[in-house]
Residue, then its C-alpha position, 0 to 999 in steps of 0.5 A: m746491006e743484009l744481015p749475015r744470015g749464014v752467021l746467024l744460022a751458024v750461031s743458032d745451030e750451036l745453042d742448046g735449049a738452056e742457052l735459048a731460055a737464057l737468051k730469051f730472059l735477057c731479051r725480055d726488056h726489048i721483046p714483048w713477053r707474048r712474042l717471046e713465048d712464040v720463040r721456039t728456036p734461036h733463029d726465031l729469037f734472032e728474027a724477033l730481035q730484027e723486028k725490034a731493030m736490035l739486030e741490024p746490018g753491020n751492027l751485031a753489038f747486041l748479039r755479041e753482048l748476049l753471047y758474052r752474058i751467057g758465056r759463049i765466048d767461043l761463038l764470039v770468036a768463031h762466028l763474029g770475029s770478036s773477043r771477050k776483051q772487045v765486048e767488055r770494052e763495048l759494054r764499058a762505053p756509054g750506052g754500050a750495054r743493052v741488057p739492063p743491070y736489073r735483068y743481068l743481075l737476075f740472070d746472074l742470080y739464076e747462074h749462082v743458085t744451087e739445086r737445093e736453094l732452087m728447091d727452097f725458092k719453090l717451097l717458100l713461094g708456095n701457091e704463088v708458083p703454079e703447080s706446073k712450075r714446081t716440077r724438078e724441071t723448073t729452073m730459077l729463070d722460070i721462077l723469076i719469070v712467074m714472079e715478074k708476071r705476078g707482080l712480085l718482082g720488078k726493077d722497082n720491086l725487089s723487097i720480096l726477092k730480098s726477103l727470099c734470099e735472106k731466108i735461103n742464102i743471104s749471099l745471093w742478095n749480096r751479089i744483087e746489092d753489090g751489082l746494083k751499086l756497081f752499076g750506080q743503081e742504088e735507088m733500086l735497093i729502096t724497099e717498099e717500106q722505105r717508100g711508104s710513110t713508116g719511115c723505118p730504116e732498111g733492115h731484114l724482112v721477116s714474118s711478123v710472128a714467125p716464119g710460115p711453114p715451107g710451101s707458103f710465103n707471107d708478104s706481110s712482113q715487118l722489120l725486125e732486128a737481130y740479137k747481137m752475135t759477134s763475141r768470140p766465142r759466142g758463148v757456151c754450148l753445154i751438152l748433157n749426154n746420158y747413155d748408161f742407165a744401169k743405175a736406173r735399172e738397179l735402183v728404180p724398180e719401175h725402170k728395170y726395162i729402161r734401155d741404154r741410149h745407143g746412138t747418143d754419141v752420134d748425136a753428141a758428135a754432130l752437136r759438137n761439130v756444128f756448134s764448134k763451127l758456129h764459134f761456141r765453146v762446147e762442153e760435154r758432160k756424160d752419164l749424169t745422175a739427176e743431182e749431177i745434172r742440177k749441179t752441172v747446170n748450177i756451175f754454168r749458171s754461175e759463170d760470168h757470161k757478160d762478154k758472151d752473146c748467147f747460151v746453148c744447152c743440149i740435153l740427150s736423155h730419156g724422159k717423159k712429160g716435162i722432165i728428163y731422167g738422170v742415169d739413176g732414173q730420178e727426174v729433173p723438171i725441164r723448167e727447173l733447168t731453164t729457169s736457172f738462166t733467167a735474169q734473176n738467176c743469171n744476170s750476165l745473160a739478161g737480154k741475151p738468147k738462152v737456147f735449149f734443145i731437148q732430145a727425150c720422149q715426152g709421153d707414151a713410149f712404143h718398143q720399136g725393135v732393134t733398129i729404132e728405139t724411143d727415148s722414154g726408156e720405158q716399154d709401157s707408160s700411161v698417157e696424160q692429157d696436159a697441153r700446157f706442159q710445153f709452155d710451162c717448160i720455159p720461163a715467162e720472161a723474154d729471150f728463151l727458146l726451147g726446141m723439143a724433139t717431140l710434142q707433148d704425150y709423144v715419143s721421139f725416135r733414135s737409131p742406135s747407129e745413126g742417132t736421133w731423128y731430131i738432133q740429126a735433122l737439127c745439126q744438118r739444117l744448122e750446118y746448111s742454113c747458118p752460112r746462108g743467114e737463116d734465123i733459128l725459127t726458119i731453121l726449126t721450121a725446116v727441121n719440123q718438115v724433115v722430122s715429120g716426114k719420117t716414119c717407122d713401123r710401116g708408116i704407123r709411127k711418126q714424130m713432130p718436134q715443137p719449138s716454143f719461145t719468148l725471143r724478141k729478136r731474130l736469132i742468127f748464128p753467123v759462121n764468120 
């Protein structure tokens, strides 16, 4: 009995290039890779399947399964006289499924990865993916194939894929994990670390110090627990928002040219929006003098935070190295503010993350016209050399994170209509990444990438944010 050649030709004519790529991927456990690379058309694929006795006279079960997996139910009905329910019954029967669970779940990952997530996979894998495979046309299937060929992925080697999914979108890994459990393949979830001699329990795989920059993937990972983040609200997010610097111009001669901070309310609104979604109690205070900043911080320091998991403070103002300005032009050292929340000064936050985001210049300011401004507030200022200021701004004790809009000695930029480069990038990345389970250091690395890619003044002026931290655990802000 011969195969129904006319049926195979009819099916072949209905399949496009993306569907052929999907079918080839699903067949990788049955046809040698070198043979698959010679397949150019669906008809070539059917011939390769015949060579391996996967398509035989009177037995088109595997073809039915393949068409079902790629969602071409119309071809099942029109050319194979079958239906969705019939194929599902066949797959439930013992030995009915020929596509292994591992292969099918990788294909399911491909179908659920967004364009942005695919870009993140390419960036995190970095040099592990050849340059020719880092183009816009490269699909998730291409990435998975490269990982398999390079030994980064296999049915008994899912650790790297798990770590990538946790950095990009934890729900992607959850689909794989749930699928393997459904198929009774839980043993595939055992990580390489668990197979080794360390005896460590399963947990999140992260870099031993901090995430590498986008475009690189560090496989020398270790298990690291996360801070507890389950209270409702998570804690206070205090926004100190200084716009009106008329007092500074009036009271301090050297600040007579200091500008009002047009666009700061755009930043404040973005911060309110994102931290409300992250279940923080948002408190905003506007146009505070230096003394009022101190008093406000002291009020929140004195609160009882014992039933909260975190404290966040966002400061939007003018500044210079290691300090911020009140609207009266008086200075407040950043370290004075952060030290207010040490265990000695705020015992109810002991062992809990204290996070500060500072939007202010930290050095030399340049006037950039009406569309781009800086947050030093001055038209001219001297440049001091003190590379230690960044770390001097946070206490030596654990559990602090300080996110600075810019490096020491440099300005930070603000659009009067769109807000600051740093705060806008921070809020956008928090909103995108927190639902995907990314930790804050991964998020801030992505913020660095976004902000450092911006330029003004014909590309001459740039900005580079810098976090410094004494965190002991992963800091993740769940949305649920």
